[in-house]
PDB file as gemmi writes it, atoms N, CA and C in Angstrom:
CRYST1    1.000    1.000    1.000  90.00  90.00  90.00 P 1                      
ATOM      1  N   UNK A   1    -136.349  -9.633  62.417  1.00  0.00           N  
ATOM      2  CA  UNK A   1    -135.546  -9.116  61.306  1.00  0.00           C  
ATOM      3  C   UNK A   1    -134.389  -8.252  61.824  1.00  0.00           C  
ATOM      4  N   UNK A   2    -134.654  -7.474  62.860  1.00  0.00           N  
ATOM      5  CA  UNK A   2    -133.595  -6.618  63.402  1.00  0.00           C  
ATOM      6  C   UNK A   2    -132.438  -7.449  63.946  1.00  0.00           C  
ATOM      7  N   UNK A   3    -132.775  -8.569  64.614  1.00  0.00           N  
ATOM      8  CA  UNK A   3    -131.729  -9.430  65.158  1.00  0.00           C  
ATOM      9  C   UNK A   3    -130.894 -10.032  64.025  1.00  0.00           C  
ATOM     10  N   UNK A   4    -131.558 -10.467  62.968  1.00  0.00           N  
ATOM     11  CA  UNK A   4    -130.845 -11.011  61.804  1.00  0.00           C  
ATOM     12  C   UNK A   4    -129.930  -9.943  61.214  1.00  0.00           C  
ATOM     13  N   UNK A   5    -130.444  -8.744  61.022  1.00  0.00           N  
ATOM     14  CA  UNK A   5    -129.647  -7.659  60.430  1.00  0.00           C  
ATOM     15  C   UNK A   5    -128.424  -7.355  61.293  1.00  0.00           C  
ATOM     16  N   UNK A   6    -128.633  -7.344  62.611  1.00  0.00           N  
ATOM     17  CA  UNK A   6    -127.524  -7.072  63.533  1.00  0.00           C  
ATOM     18  C   UNK A   6    -126.459  -8.172  63.418  1.00  0.00           C  
ATOM     19  N   UNK A   7    -126.879  -9.433  63.450  1.00  0.00           N  
ATOM     20  CA  UNK A   7    -125.932 -10.550  63.341  1.00  0.00           C  
ATOM     21  C   UNK A   7    -125.228 -10.560  61.991  1.00  0.00           C  
ATOM     22  N   UNK A   8    -125.969 -10.259  60.933  1.00  0.00           N  
ATOM     23  CA  UNK A   8    -125.377 -10.214  59.598  1.00  0.00           C  
ATOM     24  C   UNK A   8    -124.338  -9.108  59.507  1.00  0.00           C  
ATOM     25  N   UNK A   9    -124.639  -7.949  60.052  1.00  0.00           N  
ATOM     26  CA  UNK A   9    -123.689  -6.836  59.984  1.00  0.00           C  
ATOM     27  C   UNK A   9    -122.401  -7.178  60.727  1.00  0.00           C  
ATOM     28  N   UNK A  10    -122.513  -7.821  61.901  1.00  0.00           N  
ATOM     29  CA  UNK A  10    -121.317  -8.241  62.642  1.00  0.00           C  
ATOM     30  C   UNK A  10    -120.524  -9.269  61.855  1.00  0.00           C  
ATOM     31  N   UNK A  11    -121.228 -10.190  61.215  1.00  0.00           N  
ATOM     32  CA  UNK A  11    -120.561 -11.222  60.438  1.00  0.00           C  
ATOM     33  C   UNK A  11    -119.812 -10.610  59.251  1.00  0.00           C  
ATOM     34  N   UNK A  12    -120.464  -9.706  58.536  1.00  0.00           N  
ATOM     35  CA  UNK A  12    -119.827  -9.083  57.374  1.00  0.00           C  
ATOM     36  C   UNK A  12    -118.536  -8.378  57.769  1.00  0.00           C  
ATOM     37  N   UNK A  13    -118.581  -7.628  58.854  1.00  0.00           N  
ATOM     38  CA  UNK A  13    -117.392  -6.903  59.302  1.00  0.00           C  
ATOM     39  C   UNK A  13    -116.286  -7.892  59.691  1.00  0.00           C  
ATOM     40  N   UNK A  14    -116.642  -8.898  60.454  1.00  0.00           N  
ATOM     41  CA  UNK A  14    -115.652  -9.870  60.918  1.00  0.00           C  
ATOM     42  C   UNK A  14    -115.009 -10.625  59.756  1.00  0.00           C  
ATOM     43  N   UNK A  15    -115.825 -11.089  58.827  1.00  0.00           N  
ATOM     44  CA  UNK A  15    -115.300 -11.851  57.697  1.00  0.00           C  
ATOM     45  C   UNK A  15    -114.434 -10.958  56.813  1.00  0.00           C  
ATOM     46  N   UNK A  16    -114.889  -9.746  56.561  1.00  0.00           N  
ATOM     47  CA  UNK A  16    -114.097  -8.817  55.739  1.00  0.00           C  
ATOM     48  C   UNK A  16    -112.740  -8.559  56.376  1.00  0.00           C  
ATOM     49  N   UNK A  17    -112.729  -8.306  57.673  1.00  0.00           N  
ATOM     50  CA  UNK A  17    -111.467  -8.048  58.357  1.00  0.00           C  
ATOM     51  C   UNK A  17    -110.573  -9.290  58.366  1.00  0.00           C  
ATOM     52  N   UNK A  18    -111.186 -10.470  58.528  1.00  0.00           N  
ATOM     53  CA  UNK A  18    -110.410 -11.717  58.490  1.00  0.00           C  
ATOM     54  C   UNK A  18    -109.736 -11.905  57.134  1.00  0.00           C  
ATOM     55  N   UNK A  19    -110.395 -11.413  56.103  1.00  0.00           N  
ATOM     56  CA  UNK A  19    -109.839 -11.520  54.749  1.00  0.00           C  
ATOM     57  C   UNK A  19    -108.828 -10.423  54.459  1.00  0.00           C  
ATOM     58  N   UNK A  20    -108.716  -9.456  55.345  1.00  0.00           N  
ATOM     59  CA  UNK A  20    -107.771  -8.369  55.144  1.00  0.00           C  
ATOM     60  C   UNK A  20    -108.199  -7.385  54.072  1.00  0.00           C  
ATOM     61  N   UNK A  21    -109.499  -7.252  53.868  1.00  0.00           N  
ATOM     62  CA  UNK A  21    -110.024  -6.341  52.841  1.00  0.00           C  
ATOM     63  C   UNK A  21    -110.589  -5.077  53.470  1.00  0.00           C  
ATOM     64  N   UNK A  22    -110.501  -3.981  52.751  1.00  0.00           N  
ATOM     65  CA  UNK A  22    -111.117  -2.739  53.185  1.00  0.00           C  
ATOM     66  C   UNK A  22    -112.565  -2.715  52.704  1.00  0.00           C  
ATOM     67  N   UNK A  23    -113.358  -1.830  53.296  1.00  0.00           N  
ATOM     68  CA  UNK A  23    -114.733  -1.657  52.816  1.00  0.00           C  
ATOM     69  C   UNK A  23    -114.733  -1.202  51.369  1.00  0.00           C  
ATOM     70  N   UNK A  24    -113.794  -0.352  51.019  1.00  0.00           N  
ATOM     71  CA  UNK A  24    -113.719   0.144  49.641  1.00  0.00           C  
ATOM     72  C   UNK A  24    -113.431  -0.990  48.659  1.00  0.00           C  
ATOM     73  N   UNK A  25    -112.565  -1.927  49.043  1.00  0.00           N  
ATOM     74  CA  UNK A  25    -112.240  -3.045  48.156  1.00  0.00           C  
ATOM     75  C   UNK A  25    -113.455  -3.947  47.950  1.00  0.00           C  
ATOM     76  N   UNK A  26    -114.194  -4.212  49.024  1.00  0.00           N  
ATOM     77  CA  UNK A  26    -115.390  -5.046  48.899  1.00  0.00           C  
ATOM     78  C   UNK A  26    -116.439  -4.321  48.058  1.00  0.00           C  
ATOM     79  N   UNK A  27    -116.616  -3.038  48.304  1.00  0.00           N  
ATOM     80  CA  UNK A  27    -117.590  -2.258  47.525  1.00  0.00           C  
ATOM     81  C   UNK A  27    -117.231  -2.277  46.048  1.00  0.00           C  
ATOM     82  N   UNK A  28    -115.950  -2.205  45.733  1.00  0.00           N  
ATOM     83  CA  UNK A  28    -115.518  -2.263  44.330  1.00  0.00           C  
ATOM     84  C   UNK A  28    -115.916  -3.597  43.714  1.00  0.00           C  
ATOM     85  N   UNK A  29    -115.751  -4.689  44.468  1.00  0.00           N  
ATOM     86  CA  UNK A  29    -116.149  -6.003  43.986  1.00  0.00           C  
ATOM     87  C   UNK A  29    -117.644  -6.109  43.759  1.00  0.00           C  
ATOM     88  N   UNK A  30    -118.417  -5.306  44.484  1.00  0.00           N  
ATOM     89  CA  UNK A  30    -119.872  -5.280  44.334  1.00  0.00           C  
ATOM     90  C   UNK A  30    -120.333  -4.284  43.271  1.00  0.00           C  
ATOM     91  N   UNK A  31    -119.400  -3.512  42.724  1.00  0.00           N  
ATOM     92  CA  UNK A  31    -119.733  -2.406  41.804  1.00  0.00           C  
ATOM     93  C   UNK A  31    -120.672  -1.429  42.509  1.00  0.00           C  
ATOM     94  N   UNK A  32    -120.349  -1.131  43.756  1.00  0.00           N  
ATOM     95  CA  UNK A  32    -121.176  -0.243  44.575  1.00  0.00           C  
ATOM     96  C   UNK A  32    -120.282   0.810  45.228  1.00  0.00           C  
ATOM     97  N   UNK A  33    -120.907   1.823  45.779  1.00  0.00           N  
ATOM     98  CA  UNK A  33    -120.192   2.856  46.512  1.00  0.00           C  
ATOM     99  C   UNK A  33    -119.801   2.308  47.881  1.00  0.00           C  
ATOM    100  N   UNK A  34    -118.689   2.765  48.428  1.00  0.00           N  
ATOM    101  CA  UNK A  34    -118.230   2.297  49.721  1.00  0.00           C  
ATOM    102  C   UNK A  34    -119.277   2.520  50.803  1.00  0.00           C  
ATOM    103  N   UNK A  35    -119.990   3.624  50.738  1.00  0.00           N  
ATOM    104  CA  UNK A  35    -121.010   3.915  51.751  1.00  0.00           C  
ATOM    105  C   UNK A  35    -122.129   2.869  51.741  1.00  0.00           C  
ATOM    106  N   UNK A  36    -122.447   2.360  50.564  1.00  0.00           N  
ATOM    107  CA  UNK A  36    -123.479   1.326  50.470  1.00  0.00           C  
ATOM    108  C   UNK A  36    -123.050   0.095  51.251  1.00  0.00           C  
ATOM    109  N   UNK A  37    -121.817  -0.341  51.030  1.00  0.00           N  
ATOM    110  CA  UNK A  37    -121.334  -1.506  51.773  1.00  0.00           C  
ATOM    111  C   UNK A  37    -121.239  -1.188  53.266  1.00  0.00           C  
ATOM    112  N   UNK A  38    -120.814   0.012  53.590  1.00  0.00           N  
ATOM    113  CA  UNK A  38    -120.722   0.422  54.986  1.00  0.00           C  
ATOM    114  C   UNK A  38    -122.078   0.297  55.684  1.00  0.00           C  
ATOM    115  N   UNK A  39    -123.158   0.639  54.989  1.00  0.00           N  
ATOM    116  CA  UNK A  39    -124.502   0.515  55.564  1.00  0.00           C  
ATOM    117  C   UNK A  39    -124.830  -0.939  55.884  1.00  0.00           C  
ATOM    118  N   UNK A  40    -124.338  -1.871  55.080  1.00  0.00           N  
ATOM    119  CA  UNK A  40    -124.556  -3.289  55.370  1.00  0.00           C  
ATOM    120  C   UNK A  40    -123.862  -3.668  56.675  1.00  0.00           C  
ATOM    121  N   UNK A  41    -122.627  -3.197  56.844  1.00  0.00           N  
ATOM    122  CA  UNK A  41    -121.883  -3.527  58.058  1.00  0.00           C  
ATOM    123  C   UNK A  41    -122.435  -2.813  59.284  1.00  0.00           C  
ATOM    124  N   UNK A  42    -123.048  -1.677  59.101  1.00  0.00           N  
ATOM    125  CA  UNK A  42    -123.628  -0.937  60.221  1.00  0.00           C  
ATOM    126  C   UNK A  42    -125.039  -1.414  60.551  1.00  0.00           C  
ATOM    127  N   UNK A  43    -125.595  -2.273  59.708  1.00  0.00           N  
ATOM    128  CA  UNK A  43    -126.951  -2.761  59.939  1.00  0.00           C  
ATOM    129  C   UNK A  43    -128.027  -1.780  59.538  1.00  0.00           C  
ATOM    130  N   UNK A  44    -127.660  -0.741  58.781  1.00  0.00           N  
ATOM    131  CA  UNK A  44    -128.641   0.238  58.319  1.00  0.00           C  
ATOM    132  C   UNK A  44    -129.421  -0.268  57.112  1.00  0.00           C  
ATOM    133  N   UNK A  45    -128.812  -1.173  56.357  1.00  0.00           N  
ATOM    134  CA  UNK A  45    -129.453  -1.777  55.190  1.00  0.00           C  
ATOM    135  C   UNK A  45    -129.155  -3.271  55.185  1.00  0.00           C  
ATOM    136  N   UNK A  46    -130.068  -4.032  54.613  1.00  0.00           N  
ATOM    137  CA  UNK A  46    -129.861  -5.471  54.464  1.00  0.00           C  
ATOM    138  C   UNK A  46    -129.581  -5.763  52.997  1.00  0.00           C  
ATOM    139  N   UNK A  47    -128.470  -6.436  52.707  1.00  0.00           N  
ATOM    140  CA  UNK A  47    -128.152  -6.739  51.307  1.00  0.00           C  
ATOM    141  C   UNK A  47    -129.166  -7.715  50.707  1.00  0.00           C  
ATOM    142  N   UNK A  48    -129.396  -7.565  49.423  1.00  0.00           N  
ATOM    143  CA  UNK A  48    -130.286  -8.479  48.706  1.00  0.00           C  
ATOM    144  C   UNK A  48    -129.622  -9.844  48.584  1.00  0.00           C  
ATOM    145  N   UNK A  49    -130.398 -10.828  48.187  1.00  0.00           N  
ATOM    146  CA  UNK A  49    -129.865 -12.176  47.967  1.00  0.00           C  
ATOM    147  C   UNK A  49    -128.751 -12.131  46.923  1.00  0.00           C  
ATOM    148  N   UNK A  50    -128.950 -11.354  45.859  1.00  0.00           N  
ATOM    149  CA  UNK A  50    -127.939 -11.256  44.806  1.00  0.00           C  
ATOM    150  C   UNK A  50    -126.625 -10.726  45.365  1.00  0.00           C  
ATOM    151  N   UNK A  51    -126.709  -9.714  46.209  1.00  0.00           N  
ATOM    152  CA  UNK A  51    -125.507  -9.131  46.813  1.00  0.00           C  
ATOM    153  C   UNK A  51    -124.841 -10.140  47.743  1.00  0.00           C  
ATOM    154  N   UNK A  52    -125.632 -10.876  48.520  1.00  0.00           N  
ATOM    155  CA  UNK A  52    -125.062 -11.881  49.423  1.00  0.00           C  
ATOM    156  C   UNK A  52    -124.319 -12.969  48.653  1.00  0.00           C  
ATOM    157  N   UNK A  53    -124.838 -13.337  47.505  1.00  0.00           N  
ATOM    158  CA  UNK A  53    -124.168 -14.346  46.684  1.00  0.00           C  
ATOM    159  C   UNK A  53    -122.820 -13.820  46.183  1.00  0.00           C  
ATOM    160  N   UNK A  54    -122.793 -12.579  45.767  1.00  0.00           N  
ATOM    161  CA  UNK A  54    -121.534 -11.978  45.308  1.00  0.00           C  
ATOM    162  C   UNK A  54    -120.558 -11.858  46.475  1.00  0.00           C  
ATOM    163  N   UNK A  55    -121.068 -11.443  47.645  1.00  0.00           N  
ATOM    164  CA  UNK A  55    -120.198 -11.346  48.821  1.00  0.00           C  
ATOM    165  C   UNK A  55    -119.603 -12.709  49.183  1.00  0.00           C  
ATOM    166  N   UNK A  56    -120.397 -13.744  49.051  1.00  0.00           N  
ATOM    167  CA  UNK A  56    -119.889 -15.096  49.332  1.00  0.00           C  
ATOM    168  C   UNK A  56    -118.725 -15.428  48.408  1.00  0.00           C  
ATOM    169  N   UNK A  57    -118.818 -15.015  47.149  1.00  0.00           N  
ATOM    170  CA  UNK A  57    -117.724 -15.260  46.202  1.00  0.00           C  
ATOM    171  C   UNK A  57    -116.499 -14.422  46.556  1.00  0.00           C  
ATOM    172  N   UNK A  58    -116.730 -13.175  46.926  1.00  0.00           N  
ATOM    173  CA  UNK A  58    -115.616 -12.295  47.293  1.00  0.00           C  
ATOM    174  C   UNK A  58    -114.876 -12.854  48.507  1.00  0.00           C  
ATOM    175  N   UNK A  59    -115.630 -13.292  49.525  1.00  0.00           N  
ATOM    176  CA  UNK A  59    -115.027 -13.795  50.760  1.00  0.00           C  
ATOM    177  C   UNK A  59    -114.646 -15.276  50.677  1.00  0.00           C  
ATOM    178  N   UNK A  60    -115.038 -15.925  49.576  1.00  0.00           N  
ATOM    179  CA  UNK A  60    -114.757 -17.346  49.374  1.00  0.00           C  
ATOM    180  C   UNK A  60    -115.347 -18.197  50.502  1.00  0.00           C  
ATOM    181  N   UNK A  61    -116.630 -17.964  50.760  1.00  0.00           N  
ATOM    182  CA  UNK A  61    -117.363 -18.734  51.761  1.00  0.00           C  
ATOM    183  C   UNK A  61    -118.662 -19.223  51.129  1.00  0.00           C  
ATOM    184  N   UNK A  62    -119.304 -20.231  51.709  1.00  0.00           N  
ATOM    185  CA  UNK A  62    -120.587 -20.672  51.162  1.00  0.00           C  
ATOM    186  C   UNK A  62    -121.661 -19.614  51.404  1.00  0.00           C  
ATOM    187  N   UNK A  63    -122.482 -19.370  50.412  1.00  0.00           N  
ATOM    188  CA  UNK A  63    -123.551 -18.370  50.536  1.00  0.00           C  
ATOM    189  C   UNK A  63    -124.520 -18.732  51.659  1.00  0.00           C  
ATOM    190  N   UNK A  64    -124.658 -20.019  51.959  1.00  0.00           N  
ATOM    191  CA  UNK A  64    -125.564 -20.471  53.007  1.00  0.00           C  
ATOM    192  C   UNK A  64    -125.186 -19.911  54.374  1.00  0.00           C  
ATOM    193  N   UNK A  65    -123.938 -19.519  54.548  1.00  0.00           N  
ATOM    194  CA  UNK A  65    -123.495 -18.969  55.832  1.00  0.00           C  
ATOM    195  C   UNK A  65    -124.260 -17.700  56.184  1.00  0.00           C  
ATOM    196  N   UNK A  66    -124.768 -16.999  55.178  1.00  0.00           N  
ATOM    197  CA  UNK A  66    -125.504 -15.767  55.430  1.00  0.00           C  
ATOM    198  C   UNK A  66    -126.918 -16.016  55.958  1.00  0.00           C  
ATOM    199  N   UNK A  67    -127.389 -17.268  55.866  1.00  0.00           N  
ATOM    200  CA  UNK A  67    -128.736 -17.577  56.359  1.00  0.00           C  
ATOM    201  C   UNK A  67    -128.797 -17.594  57.878  1.00  0.00           C  
ATOM    202  N   UNK A  68    -127.714 -17.978  58.527  1.00  0.00           N  
ATOM    203  CA  UNK A  68    -127.642 -18.036  59.997  1.00  0.00           C  
ATOM    204  C   UNK A  68    -126.373 -17.329  60.461  1.00  0.00           C  
ATOM    205  N   UNK A  69    -126.298 -16.019  60.289  1.00  0.00           N  
ATOM    206  CA  UNK A  69    -125.053 -15.313  60.598  1.00  0.00           C  
ATOM    207  C   UNK A  69    -124.654 -15.381  62.069  1.00  0.00           C  
ATOM    208  N   UNK A  70    -125.620 -15.648  62.966  1.00  0.00           N  
ATOM    209  CA  UNK A  70    -125.269 -15.721  64.380  1.00  0.00           C  
ATOM    210  C   UNK A  70    -124.333 -16.896  64.676  1.00  0.00           C  
ATOM    211  N   UNK A  71    -124.312 -17.880  63.798  1.00  0.00           N  
ATOM    212  CA  UNK A  71    -123.451 -19.053  63.991  1.00  0.00           C  
ATOM    213  C   UNK A  71    -122.057 -18.856  63.419  1.00  0.00           C  
ATOM    214  N   UNK A  72    -121.895 -17.880  62.536  1.00  0.00           N  
ATOM    215  CA  UNK A  72    -120.630 -17.687  61.839  1.00  0.00           C  
ATOM    216  C   UNK A  72    -120.164 -16.252  62.031  1.00  0.00           C  
ATOM    217  N   UNK A  73    -119.111 -16.073  62.791  1.00  0.00           N  
ATOM    218  CA  UNK A  73    -118.618 -14.722  63.009  1.00  0.00           C  
ATOM    219  C   UNK A  73    -117.251 -14.480  62.369  1.00  0.00           C  
ATOM    220  N   UNK A  74    -116.676 -15.522  61.762  1.00  0.00           N  
ATOM    221  CA  UNK A  74    -115.367 -15.342  61.132  1.00  0.00           C  
ATOM    222  C   UNK A  74    -115.212 -16.323  59.979  1.00  0.00           C  
ATOM    223  N   UNK A  75    -114.252 -16.064  59.145  1.00  0.00           N  
ATOM    224  CA  UNK A  75    -113.968 -16.952  58.021  1.00  0.00           C  
ATOM    225  C   UNK A  75    -113.615 -18.338  58.542  1.00  0.00           C  
ATOM    226  N   UNK A  76    -112.854 -18.397  59.624  1.00  0.00           N  
ATOM    227  CA  UNK A  76    -112.429 -19.683  60.166  1.00  0.00           C  
ATOM    228  C   UNK A  76    -113.621 -20.519  60.616  1.00  0.00           C  
ATOM    229  N   UNK A  77    -114.665 -19.905  61.115  1.00  0.00           N  
ATOM    230  CA  UNK A  77    -115.850 -20.644  61.554  1.00  0.00           C  
ATOM    231  C   UNK A  77    -116.653 -21.159  60.371  1.00  0.00           C  
ATOM    232  N   UNK A  78    -116.519 -20.536  59.220  1.00  0.00           N  
ATOM    233  CA  UNK A  78    -117.320 -20.885  58.051  1.00  0.00           C  
ATOM    234  C   UNK A  78    -116.632 -21.948  57.206  1.00  0.00           C  
ATOM    235  N   UNK A  79    -115.368 -21.804  56.998  1.00  0.00           N  
ATOM    236  CA  UNK A  79    -114.641 -22.709  56.117  1.00  0.00           C  
ATOM    237  C   UNK A  79    -114.443 -24.061  56.761  1.00  0.00           C  
ATOM    238  N   UNK A  80    -114.595 -25.087  55.971  1.00  0.00           N  
ATOM    239  CA  UNK A  80    -114.355 -26.438  56.453  1.00  0.00           C  
ATOM    240  C   UNK A  80    -112.859 -26.718  56.460  1.00  0.00           C  
ATOM    241  N   UNK A  81    -112.183 -26.299  55.413  1.00  0.00           N  
ATOM    242  CA  UNK A  81    -110.745 -26.495  55.315  1.00  0.00           C  
ATOM    243  C   UNK A  81    -110.060 -25.159  55.522  1.00  0.00           C  
ATOM    244  N   UNK A  82    -108.815 -25.166  56.004  1.00  0.00           N  
ATOM    245  CA  UNK A  82    -108.101 -23.908  56.158  1.00  0.00           C  
ATOM    246  C   UNK A  82    -107.917 -23.227  54.805  1.00  0.00           C  
ATOM    247  N   UNK A  83    -107.921 -21.897  54.783  1.00  0.00           N  
ATOM    248  CA  UNK A  83    -107.780 -21.195  53.510  1.00  0.00           C  
ATOM    249  C   UNK A  83    -106.427 -21.444  52.879  1.00  0.00           C  
ATOM    250  N   UNK A  84    -106.420 -21.487  51.551  1.00  0.00           N  
ATOM    251  CA  UNK A  84    -105.164 -21.598  50.814  1.00  0.00           C  
ATOM    252  C   UNK A  84    -104.534 -20.216  50.759  1.00  0.00           C  
ATOM    253  N   UNK A  85    -103.249 -20.178  50.561  1.00  0.00           N  
ATOM    254  CA  UNK A  85    -102.546 -18.906  50.457  1.00  0.00           C  
ATOM    255  C   UNK A  85    -103.175 -18.074  49.347  1.00  0.00           C  
ATOM    256  N   UNK A  86    -103.510 -16.824  49.677  1.00  0.00           N  
ATOM    257  CA  UNK A  86    -104.057 -15.914  48.679  1.00  0.00           C  
ATOM    258  C   UNK A  86    -105.562 -15.988  48.508  1.00  0.00           C  
ATOM    259  N   UNK A  87    -106.279 -16.827  49.275  1.00  0.00           N  
ATOM    260  CA  UNK A  87    -107.727 -16.942  49.107  1.00  0.00           C  
ATOM    261  C   UNK A  87    -108.463 -15.631  49.378  1.00  0.00           C  
ATOM    262  N   UNK A  88    -108.026 -14.880  50.350  1.00  0.00           N  
ATOM    263  CA  UNK A  88    -108.755 -13.685  50.759  1.00  0.00           C  
ATOM    264  C   UNK A  88    -108.010 -12.407  50.371  1.00  0.00           C  
ATOM    265  N   UNK A  89    -107.454 -12.364  49.240  1.00  0.00           N  
ATOM    266  CA  UNK A  89    -106.725 -11.182  48.789  1.00  0.00           C  
ATOM    267  C   UNK A  89    -107.608 -10.324  47.900  1.00  0.00           C  
ATOM    268  N   UNK A  90    -107.245  -9.075  47.777  1.00  0.00           N  
ATOM    269  CA  UNK A  90    -108.035  -8.143  46.981  1.00  0.00           C  
ATOM    270  C   UNK A  90    -108.126  -8.568  45.514  1.00  0.00           C  
ATOM    271  N   UNK A  91    -107.133  -9.342  45.016  1.00  0.00           N  
ATOM    272  CA  UNK A  91    -107.182  -9.775  43.628  1.00  0.00           C  
ATOM    273  C   UNK A  91    -108.436 -10.603  43.349  1.00  0.00           C  
ATOM    274  N   UNK A  92    -108.977 -11.266  44.371  1.00  0.00           N  
ATOM    275  CA  UNK A  92    -110.144 -12.111  44.218  1.00  0.00           C  
ATOM    276  C   UNK A  92    -111.376 -11.318  43.810  1.00  0.00           C  
ATOM    277  N   UNK A  93    -111.344 -10.033  44.064  1.00  0.00           N  
ATOM    278  CA  UNK A  93    -112.507  -9.216  43.743  1.00  0.00           C  
ATOM    279  C   UNK A  93    -112.793  -9.204  42.255  1.00  0.00           C  
ATOM    280  N   UNK A  94    -111.775  -9.387  41.472  1.00  0.00           N  
ATOM    281  CA  UNK A  94    -111.966  -9.429  40.034  1.00  0.00           C  
ATOM    282  C   UNK A  94    -112.354 -10.809  39.548  1.00  0.00           C  
ATOM    283  N   UNK A  95    -112.622 -11.735  40.455  1.00  0.00           N  
ATOM    284  CA  UNK A  95    -112.883 -13.114  40.113  1.00  0.00           C  
ATOM    285  C   UNK A  95    -114.270 -13.401  39.576  1.00  0.00           C  
ATOM    286  N   UNK A  96    -115.099 -12.395  39.382  1.00  0.00           N  
ATOM    287  CA  UNK A  96    -116.420 -12.618  38.818  1.00  0.00           C  
ATOM    288  C   UNK A  96    -116.297 -12.893  37.323  1.00  0.00           C  
ATOM    289  N   UNK A  97    -117.140 -13.781  36.834  1.00  0.00           N  
ATOM    290  CA  UNK A  97    -117.143 -14.059  35.401  1.00  0.00           C  
ATOM    291  C   UNK A  97    -117.754 -12.865  34.674  1.00  0.00           C  
ATOM    292  N   UNK A  98    -117.500 -12.741  33.382  1.00  0.00           N  
ATOM    293  CA  UNK A  98    -118.113 -11.645  32.626  1.00  0.00           C  
ATOM    294  C   UNK A  98    -119.643 -11.701  32.700  1.00  0.00           C  
ATOM    295  N   UNK A  99    -120.198 -12.907  32.724  1.00  0.00           N  
ATOM    296  CA  UNK A  99    -121.657 -13.050  32.808  1.00  0.00           C  
ATOM    297  C   UNK A  99    -122.171 -12.534  34.143  1.00  0.00           C  
ATOM    298  N   UNK A 100    -121.447 -12.834  35.234  1.00  0.00           N  
ATOM    299  CA  UNK A 100    -121.857 -12.351  36.553  1.00  0.00           C  
ATOM    300  C   UNK A 100    -121.768 -10.830  36.623  1.00  0.00           C  
ATOM    301  N   UNK A 101    -120.697 -10.283  36.066  1.00  0.00           N  
ATOM    302  CA  UNK A 101    -120.534  -8.832  36.052  1.00  0.00           C  
ATOM    303  C   UNK A 101    -121.668  -8.178  35.264  1.00  0.00           C  
ATOM    304  N   UNK A 102    -121.999  -8.727  34.102  1.00  0.00           N  
ATOM    305  CA  UNK A 102    -123.080  -8.181  33.284  1.00  0.00           C  
ATOM    306  C   UNK A 102    -124.413  -8.274  34.014  1.00  0.00           C  
ATOM    307  N   UNK A 103    -124.658  -9.387  34.700  1.00  0.00           N  
ATOM    308  CA  UNK A 103    -125.893  -9.551  35.460  1.00  0.00           C  
ATOM    309  C   UNK A 103    -126.014  -8.489  36.549  1.00  0.00           C  
ATOM    310  N   UNK A 104    -124.921  -8.222  37.230  1.00  0.00           N  
ATOM    311  CA  UNK A 104    -124.927  -7.190  38.274  1.00  0.00           C  
ATOM    312  C   UNK A 104    -125.261  -5.831  37.669  1.00  0.00           C  
ATOM    313  N   UNK A 105    -124.624  -5.517  36.551  1.00  0.00           N  
ATOM    314  CA  UNK A 105    -124.881  -4.231  35.896  1.00  0.00           C  
ATOM    315  C   UNK A 105    -126.328  -4.127  35.429  1.00  0.00           C  
ATOM    316  N   UNK A 106    -126.884  -5.214  34.896  1.00  0.00           N  
ATOM    317  CA  UNK A 106    -128.286  -5.211  34.467  1.00  0.00           C  
ATOM    318  C   UNK A 106    -129.221  -4.991  35.649  1.00  0.00           C  
ATOM    319  N   UNK A 107    -128.948  -5.644  36.764  1.00  0.00           N  
ATOM    320  CA  UNK A 107    -129.774  -5.465  37.958  1.00  0.00           C  
ATOM    321  C   UNK A 107    -129.722  -4.022  38.447  1.00  0.00           C  
ATOM    322  N   UNK A 108    -128.538  -3.447  38.430  1.00  0.00           N  
ATOM    323  CA  UNK A 108    -128.396  -2.053  38.883  1.00  0.00           C  
ATOM    324  C   UNK A 108    -129.145  -1.100  37.945  1.00  0.00           C  
ATOM    325  N   UNK A 109    -129.059  -1.354  36.640  1.00  0.00           N  
ATOM    326  CA  UNK A 109    -129.768  -0.491  35.686  1.00  0.00           C  
ATOM    327  C   UNK A 109    -131.274  -0.600  35.871  1.00  0.00           C  
ATOM    328  N   UNK A 110    -131.758  -1.822  36.085  1.00  0.00           N  
ATOM    329  CA  UNK A 110    -133.212  -2.008  36.224  1.00  0.00           C  
ATOM    330  C   UNK A 110    -133.735  -1.372  37.509  1.00  0.00           C  
ATOM    331  N   UNK A 111    -132.929  -1.333  38.567  1.00  0.00           N  
ATOM    332  CA  UNK A 111    -133.359  -0.729  39.825  1.00  0.00           C  
ATOM    333  C   UNK A 111    -133.358   0.783  39.746  1.00  0.00           C  
ATOM    334  N   UNK A 112    -132.507   1.347  38.875  1.00  0.00           N  
ATOM    335  CA  UNK A 112    -132.429   2.803  38.778  1.00  0.00           C  
ATOM    336  C   UNK A 112    -133.514   3.400  37.913  1.00  0.00           C  
ATOM    337  N   UNK A 113    -134.265   2.545  37.200  1.00  0.00           N  
ATOM    338  CA  UNK A 113    -135.329   3.049  36.315  1.00  0.00           C  
ATOM    339  C   UNK A 113    -136.589   3.341  37.072  1.00  0.00           C  
TER     340      UNK A 113                                                      
END                                                                             
């Protein structure tokens, strides 16, 4: 598990930087505090499956890439086709549907109880 967490944290940092996003921008897309996302990149915490799915949408990569992070260290290694202009911009963070946003909020409320 430690090896997976280490590889995942390296992958998250690399992909985020390849997309030109700050930790704060990604955390905003997750409806989380920047420190929470920072812990994922530092390997102090492992994101849940739900969070990984949202991160895949933010980074515009297949969620399956998170299953074997040691094989994927950058967006270029994950994507089959080259990215289109604007794929990895901060505007994409708002790309969640209202249903996805509501689901995230419900999950957060249920965990805080």
